[in-house]
C-alpha positions in Angstrom: -8.1 -28.1 79.0 -7.6 -28.1 75.2 -10.8 -26.1 74.8 -9.6 -23.4 77.2 -6.3 -23.1 75.3 -8.1 -22.8 72.0 -10.4 -20.1 73.4 -7.4 -18.2 74.8 -5.6 -18.3 71.4 -8.8 -17.2 69.6 -9.3 -14.2 71.9 -5.7 -13.1 71.3 -6.2 -13.3 67.6 -9.5 -11.3 67.8 -7.9 -8.5 69.7 -5.0 -8.0 67.2 -5.4 -5.2 64.7 -3.6 -4.1 61.5 -1.6 -0.9 61.7 -0.1 0.8 58.7 3.0 3.0 59.2 6.8 3.3 58.9 9.6 1.8 60.8 11.7 4.8 61.7 14.4 5.5 64.3 13.9 6.9 67.9 16.1 10.0 67.1 14.0 11.3 64.2 10.8 9.5 64.8 7.9 10.8 62.6 10.3 12.9 60.5 11.7 9.8 58.9 8.3 8.2 58.6 7.8 9.2 55.0 8.5 7.9 51.6 11.8 8.6 49.9 15.4 7.5 49.7 16.6 10.3 52.1 14.2 9.3 54.9 14.9 5.6 54.5 18.7 6.0 54.5 18.6 8.4 57.5 16.5 5.9 59.5 18.8 3.1 58.7 21.9 5.1 59.5 20.5 6.2 62.9 19.5 2.6 63.8 22.9 1.3 62.8 24.3 4.1 65.0 22.6 2.7 68.1 19.1 4.4 68.1 16.2 2.1 68.6 13.9 1.4 65.7 10.3 2.6 66.3 6.9 2.3 64.6 5.1 5.5 63.5 1.5 4.9 62.5 0.5 6.4 59.2 -1.0 9.9 59.8 0.2 9.9 63.4 3.2 11.7 64.9 3.6 9.4 67.9 6.3 6.8 68.0 5.8 3.3 69.5 8.6 1.1 70.8 8.4 -2.6 69.6 8.0 -5.3 72.2 10.6 -7.3 70.1 13.1 -5.1 68.3 14.4 -8.1 66.3 11.0 -8.4 64.5 11.2 -5.0 63.0 14.9 -4.5 62.3 14.7 -5.7 58.7 12.0 -3.2 57.9 13.7 0.1 59.0 12.7 2.9 56.6 9.9 0.8 55.1 6.1 1.3 55.0 4.7 -1.7 56.7 1.6 -3.4 58.0 1.9 -4.6 61.6 -0.6 -7.1 63.0 -0.7 -6.7 66.7 -1.7 -4.3 69.5 -0.7 -0.9 70.6 -0.8 -0.1 74.3 1.0 2.4 76.5 3.5 3.5 73.9 4.5 -0.1 72.9 3.5 -2.0 69.7 3.3 -5.8 70.2 4.2 -7.2 66.9 2.6 -10.5 66.0 3.3 -10.2 62.2 4.9 -7.6 60.0 5.1 -7.2 56.3 6.0 -4.5 53.7 2.9 -2.6 52.6 1.8 -3.3 49.1 -0.8 -1.3 47.3 -1.8 -4.3 45.2 
C-alpha cells in the first residue's frame, strides 16, 4: 500500500511544470501582465475591488483562473514562477514564488 502511495505522489510531481508569468486581474487580464508600477497598482486595485486574480503566462494573452485563489493573492502584480499544471483554463498551483533573474 505504501508503495502505491509513493508511486502516485511521484507521478503527480513528474507531471507538474514550471510556468513563468504575471498574476493579474480578471478585468484587465494580459494588459496588466507587464512590468511597471502602473500595471501592478492597477491589478492590485482591481483585485481589491472584487475582480478575481488570474495568471497570465509570459508571452501569452490567455488568462488562467487559479484552483486556489488564496495561494496567489499575495503575488498580484508580480512576475512569478508557478509550479503546477494548466488544464481547461485553470492553473493548479502547487508552488508559487516571485521570479528572480539571479
